[in-house]
C-alpha beads as a LAMMPS data file, in Angstrom:
LAMMPS data file: protein, C-alpha beads

442 atoms
441 bonds

1 atom types
1 bond types

-500.0 500.0 xlo xhi
-500.0 500.0 ylo yhi
-500.0 500.0 zlo zhi

Masses

1 110.0

Atoms # bond

1 1 1 -0.148 -0.002 0.040
2 1 1 1.382 3.250 -0.361
3 1 1 0.865 4.186 2.808
4 1 1 3.819 1.759 3.681
5 1 1 5.956 3.399 0.831
6 1 1 5.856 6.690 2.671
7 1 1 6.910 4.952 5.932
8 1 1 9.781 3.226 4.081
9 1 1 10.866 6.369 2.476
10 1 1 10.841 8.234 6.127
11 1 1 12.665 5.315 7.589
12 1 1 15.194 5.498 4.888
13 1 1 15.890 9.065 5.419
14 1 1 15.384 9.173 9.455
15 1 1 17.774 11.752 10.120
16 1 1 16.500 14.119 7.501
17 1 1 13.029 13.585 8.738
18 1 1 13.528 13.792 12.636
19 1 1 15.367 17.007 12.311
20 1 1 13.013 18.950 9.710
21 1 1 9.649 17.975 11.207
22 1 1 6.155 17.714 9.906
23 1 1 7.290 20.140 7.109
24 1 1 9.465 17.084 5.793
25 1 1 6.824 14.613 6.303
26 1 1 4.275 16.547 4.447
27 1 1 6.456 17.606 1.519
28 1 1 7.884 13.985 0.913
29 1 1 3.878 12.663 1.121
30 1 1 3.275 15.151 -1.645
31 1 1 6.121 14.376 -3.572
32 1 1 5.543 10.527 -3.706
33 1 1 1.532 10.795 -4.492
34 1 1 -1.023 13.396 -4.995
35 1 1 -0.712 16.166 -2.392
36 1 1 -4.108 15.865 -0.633
37 1 1 -5.426 12.457 -1.300
38 1 1 -2.345 10.789 -0.929
39 1 1 -2.012 12.080 2.781
40 1 1 -5.190 10.700 3.628
41 1 1 -4.677 7.265 2.106
42 1 1 -1.089 7.270 4.225
43 1 1 -2.619 8.474 7.288
44 1 1 -5.823 6.049 6.996
45 1 1 -3.904 3.059 6.067
46 1 1 -1.590 4.071 9.411
47 1 1 -4.694 4.494 11.518
48 1 1 -6.154 0.953 10.259
49 1 1 -2.803 -0.721 11.883
50 1 1 -3.654 -3.174 14.966
51 1 1 -1.452 -5.092 17.143
52 1 1 -0.059 -7.454 14.740
53 1 1 0.824 -10.549 17.179
54 1 1 3.057 -11.891 14.229
55 1 1 5.396 -8.962 13.990
56 1 1 9.100 -10.070 13.413
57 1 1 12.071 -8.399 15.433
58 1 1 12.569 -5.971 12.262
59 1 1 9.233 -5.046 12.126
60 1 1 8.560 -4.368 15.993
61 1 1 11.985 -2.300 15.962
62 1 1 11.092 -0.281 12.795
63 1 1 7.827 0.576 14.255
64 1 1 9.726 2.335 17.002
65 1 1 12.229 4.181 14.601
66 1 1 9.296 5.636 12.755
67 1 1 7.524 6.980 16.176
68 1 1 10.742 9.321 16.210
69 1 1 9.794 10.912 13.716
70 1 1 7.071 14.381 14.178
71 1 1 3.791 13.870 13.401
72 1 1 4.548 10.397 12.353
73 1 1 4.499 9.430 16.123
74 1 1 0.978 11.008 16.698
75 1 1 -0.333 9.040 13.486
76 1 1 1.179 5.659 15.401
77 1 1 -0.111 6.845 18.770
78 1 1 -3.670 7.386 17.134
79 1 1 -3.142 3.761 15.856
80 1 1 -2.538 2.237 19.041
81 1 1 -5.588 4.243 20.683
82 1 1 -8.029 2.832 17.964
83 1 1 -6.722 -0.684 18.406
84 1 1 -6.744 -0.361 22.294
85 1 1 -10.478 0.635 22.104
86 1 1 -11.627 -1.607 19.538
87 1 1 -10.897 -4.317 21.952
88 1 1 -12.651 -2.811 24.973
89 1 1 -15.784 -2.048 22.703
90 1 1 -15.578 -6.024 22.016
91 1 1 -15.948 -6.366 25.919
92 1 1 -16.242 -3.639 28.347
93 1 1 -15.672 -5.585 31.417
94 1 1 -11.910 -7.264 29.820
95 1 1 -9.706 -5.572 32.831
96 1 1 -6.620 -6.998 30.443
97 1 1 -7.869 -4.977 27.347
98 1 1 -7.902 -1.821 29.924
99 1 1 -4.693 -2.610 31.465
100 1 1 -3.460 -2.559 27.463
101 1 1 -4.941 0.671 27.118
102 1 1 -3.348 2.194 30.314
103 1 1 0.192 1.003 28.973
104 1 1 -0.321 2.803 26.149
105 1 1 -1.441 5.814 27.690
106 1 1 1.270 5.740 30.114
107 1 1 3.525 5.635 26.849
108 1 1 1.951 9.019 26.026
109 1 1 3.603 10.671 29.010
110 1 1 5.056 13.913 27.556
111 1 1 8.801 13.730 29.511
112 1 1 9.597 10.304 28.352
113 1 1 11.612 11.232 25.487
114 1 1 11.796 9.635 22.036
115 1 1 14.409 6.853 23.172
116 1 1 12.502 5.737 26.397
117 1 1 9.237 5.927 24.596
118 1 1 10.407 3.390 21.963
119 1 1 11.691 0.935 24.358
120 1 1 8.497 0.914 26.302
121 1 1 6.410 0.805 22.917
122 1 1 8.238 -2.898 22.957
123 1 1 7.828 -3.935 26.337
124 1 1 4.264 -2.976 26.439
125 1 1 3.993 -5.096 23.271
126 1 1 5.562 -8.117 24.436
127 1 1 3.970 -7.493 27.822
128 1 1 0.497 -7.399 26.288
129 1 1 1.540 -10.806 24.486
130 1 1 2.180 -12.409 27.715
131 1 1 -0.911 -11.737 29.287
132 1 1 0.906 -9.263 31.585
133 1 1 3.805 -11.633 32.965
134 1 1 7.040 -9.652 32.719
135 1 1 9.164 -12.054 33.278
136 1 1 8.091 -14.234 30.242
137 1 1 8.271 -10.852 27.932
138 1 1 11.456 -9.356 28.950
139 1 1 13.397 -11.971 27.123
140 1 1 12.113 -11.896 23.579
141 1 1 11.334 -8.106 24.088
142 1 1 15.136 -7.441 24.226
143 1 1 15.836 -8.801 20.609
144 1 1 14.012 -5.607 19.221
145 1 1 14.571 -3.449 21.856
146 1 1 18.482 -3.778 20.991
147 1 1 17.715 -3.857 17.029
148 1 1 16.159 -0.330 17.920
149 1 1 18.711 1.347 20.077
150 1 1 21.592 -0.039 17.997
151 1 1 20.180 1.089 14.672
152 1 1 22.920 3.738 13.209
153 1 1 20.694 6.428 12.882
154 1 1 18.773 5.868 15.692
155 1 1 22.138 6.116 17.690
156 1 1 23.416 9.439 16.065
157 1 1 19.832 11.040 16.601
158 1 1 19.556 10.502 20.140
159 1 1 23.490 10.409 21.112
160 1 1 23.209 6.537 22.082
161 1 1 26.913 5.489 22.628
162 1 1 26.068 2.723 25.606
163 1 1 22.338 0.580 25.321
164 1 1 23.023 -0.297 29.071
165 1 1 22.746 3.493 29.711
166 1 1 19.426 3.989 27.750
167 1 1 17.995 0.746 29.705
168 1 1 18.774 2.563 32.953
169 1 1 17.610 5.254 32.190
170 1 1 14.329 3.815 31.044
171 1 1 14.226 1.876 34.785
172 1 1 14.961 5.398 36.135
173 1 1 12.219 7.085 34.303
174 1 1 9.637 4.537 35.489
175 1 1 10.503 5.167 38.914
176 1 1 9.956 8.929 38.906
177 1 1 6.783 8.586 36.845
178 1 1 5.098 6.222 39.347
179 1 1 3.366 8.580 40.979
180 1 1 1.891 10.111 37.728
181 1 1 0.260 6.759 36.947
182 1 1 -3.310 7.638 38.711
183 1 1 -6.913 7.203 37.484
184 1 1 -6.906 10.873 37.058
185 1 1 -3.898 11.400 35.097
186 1 1 -4.647 8.174 32.782
187 1 1 -7.944 10.037 32.263
188 1 1 -6.719 13.190 31.019
189 1 1 -3.760 11.266 29.224
190 1 1 -7.151 9.662 27.251
191 1 1 -8.760 12.809 26.975
192 1 1 -5.780 14.691 25.261
193 1 1 -5.288 11.511 22.852
194 1 1 -8.774 11.254 22.051
195 1 1 -8.306 14.955 21.020
196 1 1 -5.463 14.684 19.109
197 1 1 -7.320 11.807 16.933
198 1 1 -9.940 13.825 16.476
199 1 1 -7.795 16.655 15.136
200 1 1 -5.875 14.100 12.821
201 1 1 -9.045 12.518 11.599
202 1 1 -10.662 16.584 10.762
203 1 1 -7.781 17.189 8.811
204 1 1 -8.006 14.408 6.475
205 1 1 -12.061 13.508 6.503
206 1 1 -12.969 16.372 3.934
207 1 1 -10.698 15.065 1.527
208 1 1 -11.669 11.376 2.396
209 1 1 -13.534 9.044 -0.271
210 1 1 -17.019 7.706 1.301
211 1 1 -15.924 4.474 2.620
212 1 1 -12.808 5.966 4.360
213 1 1 -15.184 8.491 5.925
214 1 1 -17.456 5.899 7.471
215 1 1 -14.279 3.849 8.689
216 1 1 -13.257 7.254 10.213
217 1 1 -16.263 7.952 12.158
218 1 1 -16.583 4.456 13.126
219 1 1 -13.351 4.522 14.893
220 1 1 -13.739 7.724 16.494
221 1 1 -17.088 6.908 18.019
222 1 1 -15.465 4.028 19.329
223 1 1 -13.071 5.610 21.101
224 1 1 -15.118 7.992 22.436
225 1 1 -17.500 5.363 23.795
226 1 1 -14.750 4.035 25.532
227 1 1 -13.453 7.315 26.799
228 1 1 -17.017 7.858 28.644
229 1 1 -16.678 4.112 30.130
230 1 1 -13.351 5.177 31.231
231 1 1 -14.200 6.663 34.571
232 1 1 -15.679 3.568 36.148
233 1 1 -12.965 1.112 34.056
234 1 1 -9.862 2.589 34.832
235 1 1 -9.596 1.876 38.371
236 1 1 -9.591 -1.830 38.178
237 1 1 -6.915 -1.953 35.829
238 1 1 -4.774 0.893 37.887
239 1 1 -3.047 -1.970 40.327
240 1 1 -2.299 -4.635 37.687
241 1 1 -0.683 -1.626 35.671
242 1 1 1.502 -0.507 38.805
243 1 1 2.858 -4.099 39.088
244 1 1 3.736 -4.434 35.618
245 1 1 5.746 -1.083 35.449
246 1 1 7.659 -1.887 38.448
247 1 1 8.387 -5.557 36.809
248 1 1 9.707 -3.598 34.102
249 1 1 11.832 -1.471 35.830
250 1 1 13.362 -4.465 37.822
251 1 1 13.682 -6.161 34.747
252 1 1 15.499 -3.250 32.777
253 1 1 17.836 -3.005 35.930
254 1 1 18.696 -6.427 35.256
255 1 1 19.121 -6.142 31.695
256 1 1 21.401 -2.720 31.905
257 1 1 23.642 -4.443 34.264
258 1 1 23.873 -7.438 31.877
259 1 1 24.444 -5.334 28.449
260 1 1 27.136 -2.676 30.713
261 1 1 30.508 -2.606 29.102
262 1 1 31.887 -3.670 32.434
263 1 1 29.897 -7.006 32.525
264 1 1 31.877 -9.941 33.018
265 1 1 34.912 -7.733 32.312
266 1 1 34.071 -8.063 28.601
267 1 1 34.189 -4.341 26.597
268 1 1 32.885 -6.455 23.359
269 1 1 30.447 -9.206 24.900
270 1 1 27.524 -7.141 24.227
271 1 1 28.092 -5.430 20.930
272 1 1 24.912 -4.829 19.305
273 1 1 24.695 -6.760 16.018
274 1 1 21.688 -5.475 13.401
275 1 1 19.919 -7.417 11.179
276 1 1 20.710 -6.810 7.459
277 1 1 17.646 -4.319 6.615
278 1 1 16.556 -6.730 3.614
279 1 1 16.066 -9.610 6.143
280 1 1 14.573 -7.544 9.313
281 1 1 11.818 -6.152 7.044
282 1 1 10.488 -9.273 5.540
283 1 1 7.984 -11.313 6.526
284 1 1 8.801 -14.523 6.869
285 1 1 5.782 -16.390 6.159
286 1 1 6.094 -15.497 2.312
287 1 1 9.639 -16.975 1.816
288 1 1 10.024 -19.760 -0.107
289 1 1 10.840 -22.776 2.143
290 1 1 14.490 -23.023 1.287
291 1 1 14.636 -19.216 1.923
292 1 1 12.684 -19.831 5.662
293 1 1 15.518 -22.392 6.174
294 1 1 18.351 -19.868 5.275
295 1 1 16.192 -16.897 7.379
296 1 1 16.275 -19.121 10.577
297 1 1 20.414 -19.460 9.938
298 1 1 20.305 -15.993 9.878
299 1 1 18.229 -14.963 12.970
300 1 1 20.109 -17.578 14.956
301 1 1 23.352 -16.187 14.024
302 1 1 22.257 -12.582 14.640
303 1 1 20.992 -13.839 18.242
304 1 1 24.144 -15.594 19.091
305 1 1 26.410 -12.632 18.202
306 1 1 24.029 -10.301 20.544
307 1 1 24.637 -12.686 23.335
308 1 1 28.471 -12.260 22.910
309 1 1 29.154 -15.668 21.156
310 1 1 31.593 -15.076 17.959
311 1 1 30.924 -17.182 15.333
312 1 1 33.995 -18.886 14.043
313 1 1 33.067 -20.417 10.821
314 1 1 34.774 -18.793 7.625
315 1 1 33.147 -15.865 6.040
316 1 1 32.070 -18.247 3.002
317 1 1 30.739 -20.563 5.295
318 1 1 28.290 -18.154 6.954
319 1 1 24.857 -17.304 6.116
320 1 1 24.427 -13.705 5.235
321 1 1 21.580 -13.292 3.294
322 1 1 17.942 -14.801 1.762
323 1 1 19.744 -15.032 -1.804
324 1 1 22.500 -17.227 -0.325
325 1 1 23.039 -20.794 -1.586
326 1 1 22.023 -23.608 0.737
327 1 1 25.010 -25.558 2.170
328 1 1 23.930 -28.812 2.327
329 1 1 23.455 -30.297 5.968
330 1 1 26.573 -29.230 7.382
331 1 1 27.310 -27.938 10.799
332 1 1 25.037 -24.353 10.896
333 1 1 26.997 -22.475 13.367
334 1 1 30.326 -22.643 15.315
335 1 1 30.690 -20.285 18.268
336 1 1 33.394 -19.153 20.970
337 1 1 31.601 -18.993 24.129
338 1 1 30.896 -15.925 26.026
339 1 1 30.632 -17.895 28.958
340 1 1 32.370 -20.928 29.340
341 1 1 32.886 -23.419 30.472
342 1 1 32.750 -25.159 27.704
343 1 1 34.615 -23.023 25.155
344 1 1 32.577 -23.663 22.321
345 1 1 28.989 -24.135 20.735
346 1 1 27.710 -25.896 18.069
347 1 1 24.283 -25.210 16.816
348 1 1 21.817 -26.523 14.743
349 1 1 19.137 -24.376 13.722
350 1 1 15.411 -25.660 12.541
351 1 1 12.635 -23.110 11.424
352 1 1 9.518 -24.489 12.686
353 1 1 6.138 -23.494 10.478
354 1 1 2.928 -22.904 12.009
355 1 1 1.813 -26.668 10.539
356 1 1 4.544 -27.952 12.777
357 1 1 7.289 -28.858 10.460
358 1 1 10.860 -28.172 11.269
359 1 1 12.738 -26.715 7.577
360 1 1 16.657 -27.224 7.449
361 1 1 19.084 -24.699 6.308
362 1 1 18.944 -26.282 3.039
363 1 1 15.303 -26.347 2.528
364 1 1 14.067 -29.868 3.825
365 1 1 10.708 -29.872 5.632
366 1 1 10.144 -32.926 8.194
367 1 1 8.151 -33.635 11.080
368 1 1 11.157 -34.685 12.961
369 1 1 13.624 -32.320 14.813
370 1 1 16.635 -34.212 14.262
371 1 1 17.279 -37.092 11.436
372 1 1 19.425 -39.789 11.261
373 1 1 21.769 -39.391 8.018
374 1 1 22.285 -41.996 5.659
375 1 1 26.051 -41.418 5.202
376 1 1 27.872 -40.035 2.498
377 1 1 31.362 -38.418 1.532
378 1 1 33.177 -39.773 4.396
379 1 1 30.680 -39.300 6.648
380 1 1 29.206 -42.288 8.681
381 1 1 25.527 -42.724 9.206
382 1 1 24.508 -41.011 12.525
383 1 1 22.236 -38.783 13.901
384 1 1 22.312 -35.014 13.311
385 1 1 24.040 -33.054 16.289
386 1 1 25.296 -36.245 17.661
387 1 1 29.179 -36.301 18.521
388 1 1 29.161 -39.050 15.672
389 1 1 27.815 -36.685 13.306
390 1 1 29.322 -33.431 14.486
391 1 1 33.189 -34.547 14.928
392 1 1 33.645 -36.202 11.240
393 1 1 32.493 -32.507 9.813
394 1 1 34.456 -30.183 12.215
395 1 1 37.700 -30.286 10.439
396 1 1 35.742 -29.557 6.921
397 1 1 33.951 -26.309 8.538
398 1 1 36.924 -24.793 10.569
399 1 1 40.191 -26.836 9.513
400 1 1 42.076 -29.853 11.309
401 1 1 43.854 -27.395 14.059
402 1 1 40.724 -25.648 15.242
403 1 1 38.772 -29.286 14.844
404 1 1 41.153 -30.659 17.317
405 1 1 41.064 -28.068 19.884
406 1 1 37.477 -27.902 20.022
407 1 1 37.095 -31.308 20.644
408 1 1 40.027 -31.452 23.039
409 1 1 38.608 -28.768 24.913
410 1 1 34.895 -29.137 24.664
411 1 1 31.891 -27.738 23.265
412 1 1 27.940 -27.925 24.125
413 1 1 25.765 -28.792 21.689
414 1 1 22.630 -26.356 20.580
415 1 1 19.407 -26.767 18.929
416 1 1 17.872 -23.801 18.043
417 1 1 14.169 -23.510 16.803
418 1 1 13.060 -19.907 14.909
419 1 1 9.457 -19.954 14.510
420 1 1 7.378 -17.511 11.954
421 1 1 7.432 -14.430 14.532
422 1 1 11.101 -14.043 13.323
423 1 1 12.769 -14.874 16.726
424 1 1 14.676 -17.397 18.035
425 1 1 11.863 -18.910 20.603
426 1 1 13.870 -22.002 21.880
427 1 1 17.018 -23.447 22.639
428 1 1 17.803 -27.080 23.865
429 1 1 21.298 -28.454 24.879
430 1 1 21.769 -31.951 23.502
431 1 1 23.919 -34.376 24.951
432 1 1 27.165 -36.713 22.616
433 1 1 23.995 -38.985 21.258
434 1 1 21.681 -35.589 20.388
435 1 1 19.300 -36.197 23.533
436 1 1 18.095 -33.451 25.134
437 1 1 19.406 -32.430 28.188
438 1 1 17.930 -29.060 29.447
439 1 1 16.291 -25.985 27.828
440 1 1 18.862 -23.199 27.800
441 1 1 16.098 -20.781 26.784
442 1 1 12.389 -21.278 25.893

Bonds

1 1 1 2
2 1 2 3
3 1 3 4
4 1 4 5
5 1 5 6
6 1 6 7
7 1 7 8
8 1 8 9
9 1 9 10
10 1 10 11
11 1 11 12
12 1 12 13
13 1 13 14
14 1 14 15
15 1 15 16
16 1 16 17
17 1 17 18
18 1 18 19
19 1 19 20
20 1 20 21
21 1 21 22
22 1 22 23
23 1 23 24
24 1 24 25
25 1 25 26
26 1 26 27
27 1 27 28
28 1 28 29
29 1 29 30
30 1 30 31
31 1 31 32
32 1 32 33
33 1 33 34
34 1 34 35
35 1 35 36
36 1 36 37
37 1 37 38
38 1 38 39
39 1 39 40
40 1 40 41
41 1 41 42
42 1 42 43
43 1 43 44
44 1 44 45
45 1 45 46
46 1 46 47
47 1 47 48
48 1 48 49
49 1 49 50
50 1 50 51
51 1 51 52
52 1 52 53
53 1 53 54
54 1 54 55
55 1 55 56
56 1 56 57
57 1 57 58
58 1 58 59
59 1 59 60
60 1 60 61
61 1 61 62
62 1 62 63
63 1 63 64
64 1 64 65
65 1 65 66
66 1 66 67
67 1 67 68
68 1 68 69
69 1 69 70
70 1 70 71
71 1 71 72
72 1 72 73
73 1 73 74
74 1 74 75
75 1 75 76
76 1 76 77
77 1 77 78
78 1 78 79
79 1 79 80
80 1 80 81
81 1 81 82
82 1 82 83
83 1 83 84
84 1 84 85
85 1 85 86
86 1 86 87
87 1 87 88
88 1 88 89
89 1 89 90
90 1 90 91
91 1 91 92
92 1 92 93
93 1 93 94
94 1 94 95
95 1 95 96
96 1 96 97
97 1 97 98
98 1 98 99
99 1 99 100
100 1 100 101
101 1 101 102
102 1 102 103
103 1 103 104
104 1 104 105
105 1 105 106
106 1 106 107
107 1 107 108
108 1 108 109
109 1 109 110
110 1 110 111
111 1 111 112
112 1 112 113
113 1 113 114
114 1 114 115
115 1 115 116
116 1 116 117
117 1 117 118
118 1 118 119
119 1 119 120
120 1 120 121
121 1 121 122
122 1 122 123
123 1 123 124
124 1 124 125
125 1 125 126
126 1 126 127
127 1 127 128
128 1 128 129
129 1 129 130
130 1 130 131
131 1 131 132
132 1 132 133
133 1 133 134
134 1 134 135
135 1 135 136
136 1 136 137
137 1 137 138
138 1 138 139
139 1 139 140
140 1 140 141
141 1 141 142
142 1 142 143
143 1 143 144
144 1 144 145
145 1 145 146
146 1 146 147
147 1 147 148
148 1 148 149
149 1 149 150
150 1 150 151
151 1 151 152
152 1 152 153
153 1 153 154
154 1 154 155
155 1 155 156
156 1 156 157
157 1 157 158
158 1 158 159
159 1 159 160
160 1 160 161
161 1 161 162
162 1 162 163
163 1 163 164
164 1 164 165
165 1 165 166
166 1 166 167
167 1 167 168
168 1 168 169
169 1 169 170
170 1 170 171
171 1 171 172
172 1 172 173
173 1 173 174
174 1 174 175
175 1 175 176
176 1 176 177
177 1 177 178
178 1 178 179
179 1 179 180
180 1 180 181
181 1 181 182
182 1 182 183
183 1 183 184
184 1 184 185
185 1 185 186
186 1 186 187
187 1 187 188
188 1 188 189
189 1 189 190
190 1 190 191
191 1 191 192
192 1 192 193
193 1 193 194
194 1 194 195
195 1 195 196
196 1 196 197
197 1 197 198
198 1 198 199
199 1 199 200
200 1 200 201
201 1 201 202
202 1 202 203
203 1 203 204
204 1 204 205
205 1 205 206
206 1 206 207
207 1 207 208
208 1 208 209
209 1 209 210
210 1 210 211
211 1 211 212
212 1 212 213
213 1 213 214
214 1 214 215
215 1 215 216
216 1 216 217
217 1 217 218
218 1 218 219
219 1 219 220
220 1 220 221
221 1 221 222
222 1 222 223
223 1 223 224
224 1 224 225
225 1 225 226
226 1 226 227
227 1 227 228
228 1 228 229
229 1 229 230
230 1 230 231
231 1 231 232
232 1 232 233
233 1 233 234
234 1 234 235
235 1 235 236
236 1 236 237
237 1 237 238
238 1 238 239
239 1 239 240
240 1 240 241
241 1 241 242
242 1 242 243
243 1 243 244
244 1 244 245
245 1 245 246
246 1 246 247
247 1 247 248
248 1 248 249
249 1 249 250
250 1 250 251
251 1 251 252
252 1 252 253
253 1 253 254
254 1 254 255
255 1 255 256
256 1 256 257
257 1 257 258
258 1 258 259
259 1 259 260
260 1 260 261
261 1 261 262
262 1 262 263
263 1 263 264
264 1 264 265
265 1 265 266
266 1 266 267
267 1 267 268
268 1 268 269
269 1 269 270
270 1 270 271
271 1 271 272
272 1 272 273
273 1 273 274
274 1 274 275
275 1 275 276
276 1 276 277
277 1 277 278
278 1 278 279
279 1 279 280
280 1 280 281
281 1 281 282
282 1 282 283
283 1 283 284
284 1 284 285
285 1 285 286
286 1 286 287
287 1 287 288
288 1 288 289
289 1 289 290
290 1 290 291
291 1 291 292
292 1 292 293
293 1 293 294
294 1 294 295
295 1 295 296
296 1 296 297
297 1 297 298
298 1 298 299
299 1 299 300
300 1 300 301
301 1 301 302
302 1 302 303
303 1 303 304
304 1 304 305
305 1 305 306
306 1 306 307
307 1 307 308
308 1 308 309
309 1 309 310
310 1 310 311
311 1 311 312
312 1 312 313
313 1 313 314
314 1 314 315
315 1 315 316
316 1 316 317
317 1 317 318
318 1 318 319
319 1 319 320
320 1 320 321
321 1 321 322
322 1 322 323
323 1 323 324
324 1 324 325
325 1 325 326
326 1 326 327
327 1 327 328
328 1 328 329
329 1 329 330
330 1 330 331
331 1 331 332
332 1 332 333
333 1 333 334
334 1 334 335
335 1 335 336
336 1 336 337
337 1 337 338
338 1 338 339
339 1 339 340
340 1 340 341
341 1 341 342
342 1 342 343
343 1 343 344
344 1 344 345
345 1 345 346
346 1 346 347
347 1 347 348
348 1 348 349
349 1 349 350
350 1 350 351
351 1 351 352
352 1 352 353
353 1 353 354
354 1 354 355
355 1 355 356
356 1 356 357
357 1 357 358
358 1 358 359
359 1 359 360
360 1 360 361
361 1 361 362
362 1 362 363
363 1 363 364
364 1 364 365
365 1 365 366
366 1 366 367
367 1 367 368
368 1 368 369
369 1 369 370
370 1 370 371
371 1 371 372
372 1 372 373
373 1 373 374
374 1 374 375
375 1 375 376
376 1 376 377
377 1 377 378
378 1 378 379
379 1 379 380
380 1 380 381
381 1 381 382
382 1 382 383
383 1 383 384
384 1 384 385
385 1 385 386
386 1 386 387
387 1 387 388
388 1 388 389
389 1 389 390
390 1 390 391
391 1 391 392
392 1 392 393
393 1 393 394
394 1 394 395
395 1 395 396
396 1 396 397
397 1 397 398
398 1 398 399
399 1 399 400
400 1 400 401
401 1 401 402
402 1 402 403
403 1 403 404
404 1 404 405
405 1 405 406
406 1 406 407
407 1 407 408
408 1 408 409
409 1 409 410
410 1 410 411
411 1 411 412
412 1 412 413
413 1 413 414
414 1 414 415
415 1 415 416
416 1 416 417
417 1 417 418
418 1 418 419
419 1 419 420
420 1 420 421
421 1 421 422
422 1 422 423
423 1 423 424
424 1 424 425
425 1 425 426
426 1 426 427
427 1 427 428
428 1 428 429
429 1 429 430
430 1 430 431
431 1 431 432
432 1 432 433
433 1 433 434
434 1 434 435
435 1 435 436
436 1 436 437
437 1 437 438
438 1 438 439
439 1 439 440
440 1 440 441
441 1 441 442
């Protein structure tokens, strides 16, 4: 859709859009399409956005980046308001939906600042998906947060040099605004947000086609209905909201410590590695089976790098793009362990589809996680990720000397699962026979 084209242009020209403000956004919208109808379509398409529970890490981070741009941030705030209110409209007694609205309103507190607001928007999304469970939300939320804060343009605009400093600032800000999270203040933020939505709709309604006017009028009607019900329904949501904010504050302080340059006395252990934009922006569901296998490898490697592990496969053996040629059933990843012992980690990645199939990096789909190979090219028949399968392949991947070091000094075997959300969702440590020992991450 044309509106998404405008978002893509603004994302690619972030610094100009951020510095020049509303005039720049309007001018570029006009250049890209008809001056009046184009602006209508762009805003209308943005307002129709919902809480997509299947966004990839890259898409979530990109939304936070776009929120830095004047006028675009207002449109995205209106989008979130509409989505919240539609959920409440389905069932006014749904406390969880009111909690979600309150979190959105907390994100509108004027004193937050761009970086803090972006981080909180991502966190609130994952907390909502986790049913309010902060402990369950924090780990998957960190990937898009790191992608957002690690974006080179964002770092230049906001002067970010240390991710841990920003995480600590978010925690400190949550502590300082705790007294502002009251029913009366939330109602005031809601009233202000409704007025902003009314103003945005008022600017485009006159030029909008009939079906768009109907949609806009219905959205405003639903939001005002929720506004009228808020006096009675915000109070029951307040205690859960405050518990969530306290939980986020504690979790962020722990993450700030973990991502501090001094953590484990390793300055480089937490360097943020961004996904290639062509990978970050893609919806994995539309990929071919072969591309899904490659996508899984790219996502898992990015995860490992952001955990501080170093990939020691030669560059020509590492998957970098969805256009790469599959390498067959070799070892997916060999890493120096950032947290030894043991000093090395060998990984196998599977892309899990919604239908429950597992796709290898060579594009082969199977209902089983680890298959037994028939044996070929000097390799014996063996189960994937067993020592009998790994060790004959090590020398081919990293050379005999390094292979001998790995076998002498020891290694973990990790089976990594990437699903259609575009995230690593499970890591299982295996024994020498490729049997499960424990879950490293779930």
